[in-house]
All heavy atoms as a GROMACS GRO file, in nm:
protein
  612
    1MET      N    1   2.799  -0.563   1.481
    1MET     CA    2   2.726  -0.563   1.351
    1MET      C    3   2.595  -0.475   1.365
    1MET      O    4   2.534  -0.479   1.452
    1MET     CB    5   2.678  -0.706   1.326
    1MET     CG    6   2.599  -0.715   1.192
    1MET     SD    7   2.529  -0.880   1.158
    1MET     CE    8   2.648  -0.942   1.055
    2VAL      N    9   2.589  -0.388   1.263
    2VAL     CA   10   2.470  -0.292   1.257
    2VAL      C   11   2.358  -0.368   1.194
    2VAL      O   12   2.382  -0.422   1.087
    2VAL     CB   13   2.519  -0.170   1.184
    2VAL    CG1   14   2.400  -0.072   1.167
    2VAL    CG2   15   2.636  -0.100   1.245
    3ASN      N   16   2.240  -0.351   1.252
    3ASN     CA   17   2.120  -0.414   1.192
    3ASN      C   18   2.052  -0.302   1.109
    3ASN      O   19   2.008  -0.209   1.155
    3ASN     CB   20   2.033  -0.455   1.309
    3ASN     CG   21   1.912  -0.538   1.266
    3ASN    OD1   22   1.913  -0.568   1.138
    3ASN    ND2   23   1.833  -0.576   1.351
    4MET      N   24   2.057  -0.322   0.977
    4MET     CA   25   2.003  -0.229   0.887
    4MET      C   26   1.858  -0.267   0.862
    4MET      O   27   1.818  -0.380   0.847
    4MET     CB   28   2.078  -0.234   0.752
    4MET     CG   29   2.217  -0.196   0.764
    4MET     SD   30   2.246  -0.012   0.806
    4MET     CE   31   2.197   0.055   0.651
    5LYS      N   32   1.772  -0.166   0.853
    5LYS     CA   33   1.631  -0.185   0.827
    5LYS      C   34   1.604  -0.157   0.677
    5LYS      O   35   1.662  -0.060   0.624
    5LYS     CB   36   1.541  -0.097   0.920
    5LYS     CG   37   1.545  -0.143   1.055
    5LYS     CD   38   1.447  -0.050   1.138
    5LYS     CE   39   1.443  -0.092   1.283
    5LYS     NZ   40   1.350  -0.013   1.356
    6LYS      N   41   1.521  -0.227   0.622
    6LYS     CA   42   1.478  -0.204   0.479
    6LYS      C   43   1.339  -0.139   0.491
    6LYS      O   44   1.252  -0.182   0.564
    6LYS     CB   45   1.468  -0.342   0.404
    6LYS     CG   46   1.420  -0.321   0.263
    6LYS     CD   47   1.413  -0.461   0.200
    6LYS     CE   48   1.364  -0.438   0.057
    6LYS     NZ   49   1.343  -0.565  -0.013
    7THR      N   50   1.324  -0.034   0.404
    7THR     CA   51   1.192   0.033   0.407
    7THR      C   52   1.120   0.003   0.276
    7THR      O   53   1.176  -0.001   0.171
    7THR     CB   54   1.218   0.188   0.416
    7THR    OG1   55   1.286   0.217   0.527
    7THR    CG2   56   1.090   0.258   0.412
    8SER      N   57   0.991  -0.040   0.301
    8SER     CA   58   0.914  -0.064   0.183
    8SER      C   59   0.791   0.028   0.189
    8SER      O   60   0.772   0.096   0.288
    8SER     CB   61   0.860  -0.211   0.182
    8SER     OG   62   0.776  -0.234   0.296
    9PHE      N   63   0.721   0.039   0.083
    9PHE     CA   64   0.603   0.126   0.088
    9PHE      C   65   0.491   0.074  -0.005
    9PHE      O   66   0.511  -0.011  -0.085
    9PHE     CB   67   0.640   0.272   0.036
    9PHE     CG   68   0.674   0.280  -0.112
    9PHE    CD1   69   0.580   0.322  -0.199
    9PHE    CD2   70   0.799   0.251  -0.163
    9PHE    CE1   71   0.609   0.334  -0.333
    9PHE    CE2   72   0.833   0.265  -0.298
    9PHE     CZ   73   0.732   0.296  -0.379
   10LYS      N   74   0.370   0.127   0.038
   10LYS     CA   75   0.252   0.095  -0.034
   10LYS      C   76   0.192   0.234  -0.076
   10LYS      O   77   0.225   0.330  -0.017
   10LYS     CB   78   0.152   0.018   0.054
   10LYS     CG   79   0.191  -0.110   0.095
   10LYS     CD   80   0.090  -0.170   0.183
   10LYS     CE   81   0.135  -0.312   0.235
   10LYS     NZ   82   0.032  -0.364   0.329
   11THR      N   83   0.116   0.229  -0.180
   11THR     CA   84   0.058   0.357  -0.232
   11THR      C   85  -0.098   0.339  -0.242
   11THR      O   86  -0.143   0.229  -0.250
   11THR     CB   87   0.108   0.396  -0.360
   11THR    OG1   88   0.053   0.316  -0.469
   11THR    CG2   89   0.266   0.403  -0.371
   12LYS      N   90  -0.164   0.451  -0.241
   12LYS     CA   91  -0.311   0.457  -0.256
   12LYS      C   92  -0.334   0.530  -0.389
   12LYS      O   93  -0.444   0.578  -0.408
   12LYS     CB   94  -0.375   0.533  -0.144
   12LYS     CG   95  -0.356   0.472  -0.003
   12LYS     CD   96  -0.407   0.567   0.092
   12LYS     CE   97  -0.369   0.520   0.236
   12LYS     NZ   98  -0.405   0.612   0.338
   13ILE      N   99  -0.236   0.528  -0.480
   13ILE     CA  100  -0.258   0.592  -0.608
   13ILE      C  101  -0.377   0.546  -0.686
   13ILE      O  102  -0.460   0.622  -0.738
   13ILE     CB  103  -0.128   0.592  -0.692
   13ILE    CG1  104  -0.015   0.667  -0.620
   13ILE    CG2  105  -0.151   0.649  -0.826
   13ILE    CD1  106   0.123   0.637  -0.687
   14LYS      N  107  -0.384   0.416  -0.701
   14LYS     CA  108  -0.499   0.357  -0.768
   14LYS      C  109  -0.637   0.407  -0.719
   14LYS      O  110  -0.722   0.441  -0.790
   14LYS     CB  111  -0.488   0.203  -0.773
   14LYS     CG  112  -0.585   0.136  -0.862
   14LYS     CD  113  -0.559  -0.005  -0.878
   14LYS     CE  114  -0.647  -0.076  -0.977
   14LYS     NZ  115  -0.614  -0.219  -0.988
   15ALA      N  116  -0.643   0.406  -0.586
   15ALA     CA  117  -0.775   0.446  -0.529
   15ALA      C  118  -0.799   0.592  -0.554
   15ALA      O  119  -0.918   0.629  -0.576
   15ALA     CB  120  -0.772   0.417  -0.371
   16TYR      N  121  -0.705   0.681  -0.540
   16TYR     CA  122  -0.713   0.822  -0.574
   16TYR      C  123  -0.748   0.839  -0.719
   16TYR      O  124  -0.834   0.924  -0.752
   16TYR     CB  125  -0.600   0.896  -0.528
   16TYR     CG  126  -0.602   0.940  -0.382
   16TYR    CD1  127  -0.550   0.859  -0.282
   16TYR    CD2  128  -0.668   1.063  -0.346
   16TYR    CE1  129  -0.562   0.894  -0.151
   16TYR    CE2  130  -0.667   1.098  -0.215
   16TYR     CZ  131  -0.620   1.018  -0.117
   16TYR     OH  132  -0.633   1.053   0.012
   17ARG      N  133  -0.683   0.764  -0.812
   17ARG     CA  134  -0.717   0.782  -0.946
   17ARG      C  135  -0.864   0.753  -0.982
   17ARG      O  136  -0.923   0.824  -1.060
   17ARG     CB  137  -0.637   0.686  -1.037
   17ARG     CG  138  -0.493   0.730  -1.067
   17ARG     CD  139  -0.429   0.648  -1.171
   17ARG     NE  140  -0.425   0.504  -1.154
   17ARG     CZ  141  -0.513   0.414  -1.215
   17ARG    NH1  142  -0.608   0.451  -1.310
   17ARG    NH2  143  -0.500   0.286  -1.198
   18ALA      N  144  -0.920   0.645  -0.906
   18ALA     CA  145  -1.055   0.603  -0.917
   18ALA      C  146  -1.153   0.720  -0.890
   18ALA      O  147  -1.249   0.738  -0.954
   18ALA     CB  148  -1.087   0.483  -0.844
   19LYS      N  149  -1.115   0.799  -0.779
   19LYS     CA  150  -1.195   0.906  -0.740
   19LYS      C  151  -1.219   1.009  -0.849
   19LYS      O  152  -1.321   1.076  -0.857
   19LYS     CB  153  -1.136   0.977  -0.622
   19LYS     CG  154  -1.148   0.895  -0.490
   19LYS     CD  155  -1.081   0.972  -0.381
   19LYS     CE  156  -1.079   0.897  -0.245
   19LYS     NZ  157  -1.021   0.978  -0.137
   20PHE      N  158  -1.111   1.024  -0.926
   20PHE     CA  159  -1.119   1.120  -1.043
   20PHE      C  160  -1.159   1.051  -1.179
   20PHE      O  161  -1.162   1.119  -1.279
   20PHE     CB  162  -0.986   1.186  -1.062
   20PHE     CG  163  -0.942   1.280  -0.947
   20PHE    CD1  164  -0.864   1.234  -0.841
   20PHE    CD2  165  -0.981   1.409  -0.949
   20PHE    CE1  166  -0.832   1.321  -0.735
   20PHE    CE2  167  -0.950   1.490  -0.849
   20PHE     CZ  168  -0.873   1.454  -0.743
   21ASP      N  169  -1.175   0.921  -1.169
   21ASP     CA  170  -1.202   0.846  -1.293
   21ASP      C  171  -1.094   0.864  -1.397
   21ASP      O  172  -1.117   0.883  -1.512
   21ASP     CB  173  -1.342   0.883  -1.352
   21ASP     CG  174  -1.390   0.781  -1.450
   21ASP    OD1  175  -1.359   0.663  -1.436
   21ASP    OD2  176  -1.457   0.811  -1.546
   22TRP      N  177  -0.967   0.863  -1.345
   22TRP     CA  178  -0.849   0.873  -1.430
   22TRP      C  179  -0.790   0.743  -1.467
   22TRP      O  180  -0.786   0.646  -1.375
   22TRP     CB  181  -0.736   0.961  -1.365
   22TRP     CG  182  -0.777   1.108  -1.355
   22TRP    CD1  183  -0.883   1.174  -1.411
   22TRP    CD2  184  -0.707   1.203  -1.283
   22TRP    NE1  185  -0.883   1.304  -1.377
   22TRP    CE2  186  -0.768   1.322  -1.299
   22TRP    CE3  187  -0.591   1.196  -1.209
   22TRP    CZ2  188  -0.725   1.444  -1.240
   22TRP    CZ3  189  -0.546   1.313  -1.146
   22TRP    CH2  190  -0.611   1.440  -1.154
   23THR      N  191  -0.736   0.724  -1.584
   23THR     CA  192  -0.653   0.602  -1.617
   23THR      C  193  -0.512   0.642  -1.569
   23THR      O  194  -0.474   0.748  -1.528
   23THR     CB  195  -0.647   0.584  -1.769
   23THR    OG1  196  -0.588   0.693  -1.828
   23THR    CG2  197  -0.787   0.565  -1.830
   24GLN      N  198  -0.426   0.539  -1.573
   24GLN     CA  199  -0.290   0.556  -1.540
   24GLN      C  200  -0.222   0.655  -1.642
   24GLN      O  201  -0.147   0.745  -1.604
   24GLN     CB  202  -0.205   0.422  -1.551
   24GLN     CG  203  -0.237   0.325  -1.442
   24GLN     CD  204  -0.162   0.194  -1.452
   24GLN    OE1  205  -0.130   0.155  -1.562
   24GLN    NE2  206  -0.156   0.130  -1.344
   25GLU      N  207  -0.265   0.650  -1.764
   25GLU     CA  208  -0.219   0.742  -1.862
   25GLU      C  209  -0.262   0.890  -1.839
   25GLU      O  210  -0.182   0.978  -1.854
   25GLU     CB  211  -0.274   0.712  -2.000
   25GLU     CG  212  -0.221   0.792  -2.121
   25GLU     CD  213  -0.072   0.775  -2.152
   25GLU    OE1  214  -0.010   0.672  -2.122
   25GLU    OE2  215  -0.008   0.875  -2.184
   26ASP      N  216  -0.382   0.903  -1.788
   26ASP     CA  217  -0.430   1.039  -1.747
   26ASP      C  218  -0.335   1.094  -1.636
   26ASP      O  219  -0.297   1.213  -1.652
   26ASP     CB  220  -0.568   1.034  -1.700
   26ASP     CG  221  -0.673   1.002  -1.802
   26ASP    OD1  222  -0.653   1.029  -1.929
   26ASP    OD2  223  -0.782   0.944  -1.760
   27LEU      N  224  -0.315   1.019  -1.538
   27LEU     CA  225  -0.221   1.067  -1.425
   27LEU      C  226  -0.081   1.093  -1.481
   27LEU      O  227  -0.018   1.190  -1.445
   27LEU     CB  228  -0.229   0.976  -1.309
   27LEU     CG  229  -0.131   1.007  -1.199
   27LEU    CD1  230  -0.172   1.149  -1.140
   27LEU    CD2  231  -0.146   0.903  -1.090
   28ALA      N  232  -0.035   1.010  -1.560
   28ALA     CA  233   0.100   1.014  -1.606
   28ALA      C  234   0.115   1.150  -1.689
   28ALA      O  235   0.217   1.213  -1.673
   28ALA     CB  236   0.134   0.904  -1.703
   29GLN      N  237   0.016   1.184  -1.765
   29GLN     CA  238   0.028   1.307  -1.848
   29GLN      C  239   0.032   1.428  -1.757
   29GLN      O  240   0.097   1.522  -1.782
   29GLN     CB  241  -0.085   1.311  -1.944
   29GLN     CG  242  -0.077   1.218  -2.067
   29GLN     CD  243  -0.194   1.219  -2.157
   29GLN    OE1  244  -0.294   1.291  -2.134
   29GLN    NE2  245  -0.183   1.140  -2.264
   30ARG      N  246  -0.051   1.420  -1.644
   30ARG     CA  247  -0.054   1.533  -1.554
   30ARG      C  248   0.073   1.559  -1.469
   30ARG      O  249   0.100   1.668  -1.434
   30ARG     CB  250  -0.169   1.511  -1.454
   30ARG     CG  251  -0.302   1.542  -1.517
   30ARG     CD  252  -0.418   1.498  -1.427
   30ARG     NE  253  -0.554   1.545  -1.478
   30ARG     CZ  254  -0.624   1.487  -1.574
   30ARG    NH1  255  -0.588   1.385  -1.636
   30ARG    NH2  256  -0.742   1.534  -1.610
   31VAL      N  257   0.147   1.447  -1.457
   31VAL     CA  258   0.273   1.462  -1.382
   31VAL      C  259   0.402   1.449  -1.467
   31VAL      O  260   0.510   1.434  -1.421
   31VAL     CB  261   0.285   1.370  -1.256
   31VAL    CG1  262   0.172   1.403  -1.160
   31VAL    CG2  263   0.276   1.229  -1.293
   32ASN      N  264   0.366   1.437  -1.600
   32ASN     CA  265   0.479   1.443  -1.700
   32ASN      C  266   0.575   1.318  -1.688
   32ASN      O  267   0.704   1.336  -1.681
   32ASN     CB  268   0.556   1.567  -1.692
   32ASN     CG  269   0.632   1.598  -1.829
   32ASN    OD1  270   0.594   1.539  -1.935
   32ASN    ND2  271   0.745   1.667  -1.814
   33VAL      N  272   0.516   1.197  -1.674
   33VAL     CA  273   0.600   1.075  -1.675
   33VAL      C  274   0.531   0.968  -1.755
   33VAL      O  275   0.421   0.998  -1.807
   33VAL     CB  276   0.610   1.014  -1.522
   33VAL    CG1  277   0.682   1.104  -1.431
   33VAL    CG2  278   0.475   0.979  -1.465
   34SER      N  279   0.581   0.858  -1.776
   34SER     CA  280   0.525   0.759  -1.861
   34SER      C  281   0.426   0.681  -1.782
   34SER      O  282   0.427   0.679  -1.657
   34SER     CB  283   0.636   0.654  -1.909
   34SER     OG  284   0.686   0.578  -1.800
   35ARG      N  285   0.327   0.618  -1.858
   35ARG     CA  286   0.230   0.534  -1.791
   35ARG      C  287   0.295   0.422  -1.710
   35ARG      O  288   0.242   0.385  -1.606
   35ARG     CB  289   0.130   0.473  -1.895
   35ARG     CG  290   0.024   0.390  -1.827
   35ARG     CD  291  -0.050   0.299  -1.929
   35ARG     NE  292   0.041   0.219  -2.009
   35ARG     CZ  293   0.096   0.098  -1.963
   35ARG    NH1  294   0.063   0.065  -1.840
   35ARG    NH2  295   0.173   0.027  -2.037
   36GLU      N  296   0.408   0.368  -1.760
   36GLU     CA  297   0.479   0.258  -1.695
   36GLU      C  298   0.533   0.310  -1.557
   36GLU      O  299   0.527   0.229  -1.460
   36GLU     CB  300   0.594   0.210  -1.781
   36GLU     CG  301   0.552   0.130  -1.903
   36GLU     CD  302   0.514   0.224  -2.027
   36GLU    OE1  303   0.529   0.354  -2.008
   36GLU    OE2  304   0.460   0.172  -2.122
   37THR      N  305   0.561   0.428  -1.546
   37THR     CA  306   0.617   0.483  -1.411
   37THR      C  307   0.503   0.475  -1.309
   37THR      O  308   0.514   0.434  -1.202
   37THR     CB  309   0.662   0.627  -1.433
   37THR    OG1  310   0.775   0.626  -1.514
   37THR    CG2  311   0.700   0.684  -1.288
   38ILE      N  312   0.376   0.513  -1.356
   38ILE     CA  313   0.257   0.512  -1.265
   38ILE      C  314   0.228   0.364  -1.229
   38ILE      O  315   0.205   0.337  -1.117
   38ILE     CB  316   0.140   0.579  -1.334
   38ILE    CG1  317   0.170   0.721  -1.363
   38ILE    CG2  318   0.015   0.561  -1.242
   38ILE    CD1  319   0.211   0.811  -1.251
   39THR      N  320   0.246   0.277  -1.326
   39THR     CA  321   0.222   0.130  -1.302
   39THR      C  322   0.314   0.075  -1.188
   39THR      O  323   0.271   0.016  -1.094
   39THR     CB  324   0.240   0.049  -1.421
   39THR    OG1  325   0.142   0.089  -1.523
   39THR    CG2  326   0.217  -0.100  -1.404
   40TYR      N  327   0.447   0.108  -1.204
   40TYR     CA  328   0.541   0.072  -1.109
   40TYR      C  329   0.522   0.134  -0.972
   40TYR      O  330   0.539   0.071  -0.872
   40TYR     CB  331   0.684   0.096  -1.158
   40TYR     CG  332   0.734   0.012  -1.275
   40TYR    CD1  333   0.796   0.071  -1.387
   40TYR    CD2  334   0.711  -0.120  -1.281
   40TYR    CE1  335   0.834  -0.006  -1.495
   40TYR    CE2  336   0.747  -0.209  -1.377
   40TYR     CZ  337   0.812  -0.140  -1.490
   40TYR     OH  338   0.850  -0.223  -1.597
   41LEU      N  339   0.484   0.261  -0.972
   41LEU     CA  340   0.451   0.319  -0.849
   41LEU      C  341   0.337   0.259  -0.770
   41LEU      O  342   0.343   0.226  -0.648
   41LEU     CB  343   0.410   0.470  -0.864
   41LEU     CG  344   0.523   0.568  -0.888
   41LEU    CD1  345   0.475   0.703  -0.932
   41LEU    CD2  346   0.611   0.587  -0.766
   42GLU      N  347   0.229   0.225  -0.850
   42GLU     CA  348   0.116   0.161  -0.785
   42GLU      C  349   0.147   0.024  -0.731
   42GLU      O  350   0.087  -0.015  -0.630
   42GLU     CB  351   0.000   0.153  -0.890
   42GLU     CG  352  -0.064   0.282  -0.919
   42GLU     CD  353  -0.181   0.273  -1.017
   42GLU    OE1  354  -0.215   0.161  -1.060
   42GLU    OE2  355  -0.244   0.382  -1.034
   43LYS      N  356   0.242  -0.044  -0.794
   43LYS     CA  357   0.280  -0.187  -0.750
   43LYS      C  358   0.382  -0.172  -0.643
   43LYS      O  359   0.423  -0.280  -0.587
   43LYS     CB  360   0.324  -0.264  -0.868
   43LYS     CG  361   0.219  -0.295  -0.966
   43LYS     CD  362   0.271  -0.380  -1.078
   43LYS     CE  363   0.166  -0.417  -1.176
   43LYS     NZ  364   0.214  -0.503  -1.281
   44GLY      N  365   0.439  -0.060  -0.607
   44GLY     CA  366   0.539  -0.046  -0.512
   44GLY      C  367   0.672  -0.087  -0.560
   44GLY      O  368   0.765  -0.121  -0.476
   45LYS      N  369   0.691  -0.094  -0.686
   45LYS     CA  370   0.818  -0.138  -0.750
   45LYS      C  371   0.912  -0.026  -0.791
   45LYS      O  372   1.009  -0.055  -0.845
   45LYS     CB  373   0.791  -0.233  -0.867
   45LYS     CG  374   0.718  -0.360  -0.820
   45LYS     CD  375   0.704  -0.454  -0.941
   45LYS     CE  376   0.638  -0.580  -0.889
   45LYS     NZ  377   0.631  -0.686  -0.989
   46TYR      N  378   0.872   0.097  -0.755
   46TYR     CA  379   0.952   0.212  -0.804
   46TYR      C  380   0.952   0.312  -0.681
   46TYR      O  381   0.842   0.349  -0.636
   46TYR     CB  382   0.889   0.280  -0.923
   46TYR     CG  383   0.966   0.396  -0.976
   46TYR    CD1  384   1.101   0.389  -1.031
   46TYR    CD2  385   0.913   0.525  -0.963
   46TYR    CE1  386   1.161   0.498  -1.075
   46TYR    CE2  387   0.980   0.628  -1.006
   46TYR     CZ  388   1.107   0.615  -1.067
   46TYR     OH  389   1.180   0.728  -1.105
   47ASN      N  390   1.069   0.343  -0.643
   47ASN     CA  391   1.075   0.443  -0.530
   47ASN      C  392   1.083   0.577  -0.594
   47ASN      O  393   1.185   0.618  -0.653
   47ASN     CB  394   1.200   0.401  -0.448
   47ASN     CG  395   1.212   0.484  -0.326
   47ASN    OD1  396   1.131   0.563  -0.293
   47ASN    ND2  397   1.322   0.464  -0.254
   48PRO      N  398   0.979   0.661  -0.578
   48PRO     CA  399   0.974   0.792  -0.643
   48PRO      C  400   1.073   0.891  -0.579
   48PRO      O  401   1.094   0.885  -0.450
   48PRO     CB  402   0.833   0.833  -0.624
   48PRO     CG  403   0.785   0.775  -0.502
   48PRO     CD  404   0.861   0.634  -0.494
   49SER      N  405   1.114   0.989  -0.656
   49SER     CA  406   1.193   1.098  -0.599
   49SER      C  407   1.091   1.182  -0.517
   49SER      O  408   0.969   1.174  -0.528
   49SER     CB  409   1.251   1.184  -0.713
   49SER     OG  410   1.144   1.248  -0.784
   50LEU      N  411   1.138   1.269  -0.427
   50LEU     CA  412   1.054   1.350  -0.356
   50LEU      C  413   0.972   1.437  -0.445
   50LEU      O  414   0.854   1.459  -0.425
   50LEU     CB  415   1.133   1.440  -0.261
   50LEU     CG  416   1.063   1.535  -0.161
   50LEU    CD1  417   0.954   1.452  -0.082
   50LEU    CD2  418   1.156   1.602  -0.078
   51LEU      N  419   1.029   1.492  -0.558
   51LEU     CA  420   0.962   1.578  -0.646
   51LEU      C  421   0.848   1.499  -0.720
   51LEU      O  422   0.736   1.554  -0.728
   51LEU     CB  423   1.058   1.632  -0.753
   51LEU     CG  424   0.990   1.727  -0.855
   51LEU    CD1  425   0.928   1.848  -0.792
   51LEU    CD2  426   1.096   1.765  -0.959
   52LEU      N  427   0.868   1.374  -0.762
   52LEU     CA  428   0.766   1.305  -0.824
   52LEU      C  429   0.656   1.274  -0.728
   52LEU      O  430   0.544   1.288  -0.758
   52LEU     CB  431   0.826   1.165  -0.882
   52LEU     CG  432   0.715   1.073  -0.946
   52LEU    CD1  433   0.629   1.152  -1.054
   52LEU    CD2  434   0.784   0.951  -1.007
   53ALA      N  435   0.688   1.228  -0.602
   53ALA     CA  436   0.587   1.204  -0.500
   53ALA      C  437   0.503   1.329  -0.478
   53ALA      O  438   0.380   1.319  -0.469
   53ALA     CB  439   0.651   1.154  -0.370
   54HIS      N  440   0.567   1.442  -0.472
   54HIS     CA  441   0.490   1.570  -0.449
   54HIS      C  442   0.397   1.594  -0.567
   54HIS      O  443   0.282   1.639  -0.544
   54HIS     CB  444   0.600   1.693  -0.433
   54HIS     CG  445   0.529   1.824  -0.440
   54HIS    ND1  446   0.466   1.868  -0.333
   54HIS    CD2  447   0.527   1.908  -0.544
   54HIS    CE1  448   0.422   1.994  -0.372
   54HIS    NE2  449   0.456   2.014  -0.502
   55ASN      N  450   0.450   1.579  -0.688
   55ASN     CA  451   0.372   1.606  -0.804
   55ASN      C  452   0.245   1.508  -0.815
   55ASN      O  453   0.131   1.557  -0.853
   55ASN     CB  454   0.454   1.598  -0.936
   55ASN     CG  455   0.554   1.713  -0.943
   55ASN    OD1  456   0.541   1.815  -0.877
   55ASN    ND2  457   0.649   1.697  -1.028
   56VAL      N  458   0.278   1.386  -0.785
   56VAL     CA  459   0.154   1.291  -0.787
   56VAL      C  460   0.056   1.331  -0.687
   56VAL      O  461  -0.071   1.331  -0.709
   56VAL     CB  462   0.208   1.147  -0.772
   56VAL    CG1  463   0.092   1.051  -0.753
   56VAL    CG2  464   0.288   1.105  -0.887
   57ALA      N  465   0.101   1.356  -0.563
   57ALA     CA  466   0.008   1.398  -0.453
   57ALA      C  467  -0.075   1.515  -0.494
   57ALA      O  468  -0.188   1.534  -0.472
   57ALA     CB  469   0.084   1.408  -0.327
   58LYS      N  470  -0.005   1.616  -0.551
   58LYS     CA  471  -0.070   1.743  -0.587
   58LYS      C  472  -0.172   1.718  -0.690
   58LYS      O  473  -0.283   1.772  -0.688
   58LYS     CB  474   0.037   1.843  -0.631
   58LYS     CG  475  -0.018   1.977  -0.662
   58LYS     CD  476   0.101   2.074  -0.698
   58LYS     CE  477   0.041   2.215  -0.729
   58LYS     NZ  478   0.155   2.305  -0.771
   59ALA      N  479  -0.137   1.633  -0.794
   59ALA     CA  480  -0.232   1.615  -0.897
   59ALA      C  481  -0.356   1.544  -0.842
   59ALA      O  482  -0.463   1.565  -0.894
   59ALA     CB  483  -0.168   1.524  -1.007
   60LEU      N  484  -0.340   1.454  -0.739
   60LEU     CA  485  -0.452   1.382  -0.685
   60LEU      C  486  -0.513   1.455  -0.568
   60LEU      O  487  -0.594   1.396  -0.495
   60LEU     CB  488  -0.402   1.241  -0.642
   60LEU     CG  489  -0.354   1.148  -0.760
   60LEU    CD1  490  -0.289   1.023  -0.701
   60LEU    CD2  491  -0.477   1.112  -0.846
   61GLN      N  492  -0.478   1.576  -0.538
   61GLN     CA  493  -0.532   1.666  -0.441
   61GLN      C  494  -0.522   1.598  -0.305
   61GLN      O  495  -0.615   1.606  -0.229
   61GLN     CB  496  -0.672   1.706  -0.477
   61GLN     CG  497  -0.682   1.780  -0.609
   61GLN     CD  498  -0.817   1.825  -0.644
   61GLN    OE1  499  -0.912   1.808  -0.571
   61GLN    NE2  500  -0.834   1.868  -0.766
   62THR      N  501  -0.397   1.552  -0.272
   62THR     CA  502  -0.381   1.491  -0.137
   62THR      C  503  -0.240   1.520  -0.090
   62THR      O  504  -0.164   1.595  -0.163
   62THR     CB  505  -0.416   1.343  -0.134
   62THR    OG1  506  -0.410   1.289   0.001
   62THR    CG2  507  -0.315   1.259  -0.227
   63THR      N  508  -0.199   1.462   0.022
   63THR     CA  509  -0.062   1.481   0.069
   63THR      C  510   0.028   1.356   0.040
   63THR      O  511  -0.030   1.251   0.014
   63THR     CB  512  -0.054   1.506   0.216
   63THR    OG1  513  -0.113   1.391   0.281
   63THR    CG2  514  -0.142   1.637   0.255
   64ILE      N  515   0.149   1.377   0.041
   64ILE     CA  516   0.249   1.268   0.024
   64ILE      C  517   0.226   1.162   0.133
   64ILE      O  518   0.221   1.037   0.116
   64ILE     CB  519   0.394   1.308   0.022
   64ILE    CG1  520   0.433   1.396  -0.100
   64ILE    CG2  521   0.493   1.187   0.031
   64ILE    CD1  522   0.564   1.465  -0.099
   65GLU      N  523   0.207   1.213   0.256
   65GLU     CA  524   0.187   1.131   0.370
   65GLU      C  525   0.064   1.035   0.362
   65GLU      O  526   0.055   0.929   0.402
   65GLU     CB  527   0.174   1.206   0.497
   65GLU     CG  528   0.306   1.280   0.535
   65GLU     CD  529   0.319   1.413   0.472
   65GLU    OE1  530   0.227   1.454   0.392
   65GLU    OE2  531   0.423   1.472   0.482
   66ASP      N  532  -0.044   1.094   0.304
   66ASP     CA  533  -0.164   1.013   0.284
   66ASP      C  534  -0.153   0.913   0.162
   66ASP      O  535  -0.210   0.809   0.165
   66ASP     CB  536  -0.291   1.096   0.259
   66ASP     CG  537  -0.418   1.028   0.266
   66ASP    OD1  538  -0.433   0.942   0.369
   66ASP    OD2  539  -0.511   1.043   0.183
   67LEU      N  540  -0.084   0.958   0.063
   67LEU     CA  541  -0.067   0.877  -0.056
   67LEU      C  542   0.026   0.759  -0.046
   67LEU      O  543   0.004   0.649  -0.109
   67LEU     CB  544  -0.024   0.962  -0.180
   67LEU     CG  545  -0.046   0.919  -0.321
   67LEU    CD1  546  -0.189   0.888  -0.339
   67LEU    CD2  547   0.014   1.028  -0.416
   68PHE      N  548   0.135   0.776   0.035
   68PHE     CA  549   0.234   0.670   0.045
   68PHE      C  550   0.244   0.632   0.190
   68PHE      O  551   0.251   0.706   0.275
   68PHE     CB  552   0.375   0.726  -0.003
   68PHE     CG  553   0.380   0.757  -0.146
   68PHE    CD1  554   0.346   0.890  -0.192
   68PHE    CD2  555   0.415   0.666  -0.239
   68PHE    CE1  556   0.356   0.924  -0.321
   68PHE    CE2  557   0.418   0.696  -0.374
   68PHE     CZ  558   0.391   0.828  -0.414
   69GLU      N  559   0.248   0.498   0.209
   69GLU     CA  560   0.262   0.442   0.344
   69GLU      C  561   0.397   0.368   0.357
   69GLU      O  562   0.418   0.270   0.278
   69GLU     CB  563   0.151   0.341   0.376
   69GLU     CG  564   0.159   0.277   0.504
   69GLU     CD  565   0.047   0.175   0.530
   69GLU    OE1  566  -0.070   0.217   0.503
   69GLU    OE2  567   0.072   0.056   0.566
   70PHE      N  568   0.488   0.415   0.430
   70PHE     CA  569   0.619   0.363   0.448
   70PHE      C  570   0.629   0.268   0.562
   70PHE      O  571   0.579   0.300   0.674
   70PHE     CB  572   0.724   0.470   0.460
   70PHE     CG  573   0.736   0.549   0.326
   70PHE    CD1  574   0.664   0.662   0.314
   70PHE    CD2  575   0.828   0.510   0.235
   70PHE    CE1  576   0.668   0.736   0.198
   70PHE    CE2  577   0.837   0.587   0.114
   70PHE     CZ  578   0.752   0.706   0.099
   71ASN      N  579   0.689   0.153   0.551
   71ASN     CA  580   0.711   0.051   0.657
   71ASN      C  581   0.855   0.014   0.662
   71ASN      O  582   0.916  -0.023   0.568
   71ASN     CB  583   0.629  -0.075   0.628
   71ASN     CG  584   0.479  -0.044   0.616
   71ASN    OD1  585   0.420   0.019   0.703
   71ASN    ND2  586   0.417  -0.080   0.506
   72ASP      N  587   0.907   0.011   0.790
   72ASP     CA  588   1.043  -0.037   0.814
   72ASP      C  589   1.043  -0.187   0.851
   72ASP      O  590   0.956  -0.228   0.928
   72ASP     CB  591   1.105   0.041   0.930
   72ASP     CG  592   1.146   0.178   0.899
   72ASP    OD1  593   1.164   0.200   0.776
   72ASP    OD2  594   1.154   0.266   0.988
   73GLU      N  595   1.124  -0.257   0.779
   73GLU     CA  596   1.129  -0.405   0.803
   73GLU      C  597   1.264  -0.451   0.859
   73GLU      O  598   1.365  -0.379   0.821
   73GLU     CB  599   1.109  -0.478   0.669
   73GLU     CG  600   0.977  -0.449   0.595
   73GLU     CD  601   0.967  -0.497   0.451
   73GLU    OE1  602   1.072  -0.543   0.399
   73GLU    OE2  603   0.859  -0.502   0.398
   74GLU      N  604   1.264  -0.541   0.938
   74GLU     CA  605   1.383  -0.587   0.999
   74GLU      C  606   1.457  -0.677   0.896
   74GLU      O  607   1.407  -0.749   0.829
   74GLU     CB  608   1.363  -0.666   1.128
   74GLU     CG  609   1.313  -0.580   1.232
   74GLU     CD  610   1.417  -0.505   1.313
   74GLU    OE1  611   1.538  -0.547   1.314
   74GLU    OE2  612   1.390  -0.403   1.376
   0.00000   0.00000   0.00000
């Protein structure tokens, strides 16, 4: 039997938005997604595409690695 690991992630999007004094709507407009998408990302309930992760990190002037923290769970 193969033991599969589940990967979860946390984000620092909300903290970075605060540095710019941006609302979720402000960030959403900058990366061309809905405010709801930003909400789900911040709560870790939406797994972004690589392109979306890149666009969010670029808008917030940081890297994907700094913005998203991935954890493998047993």
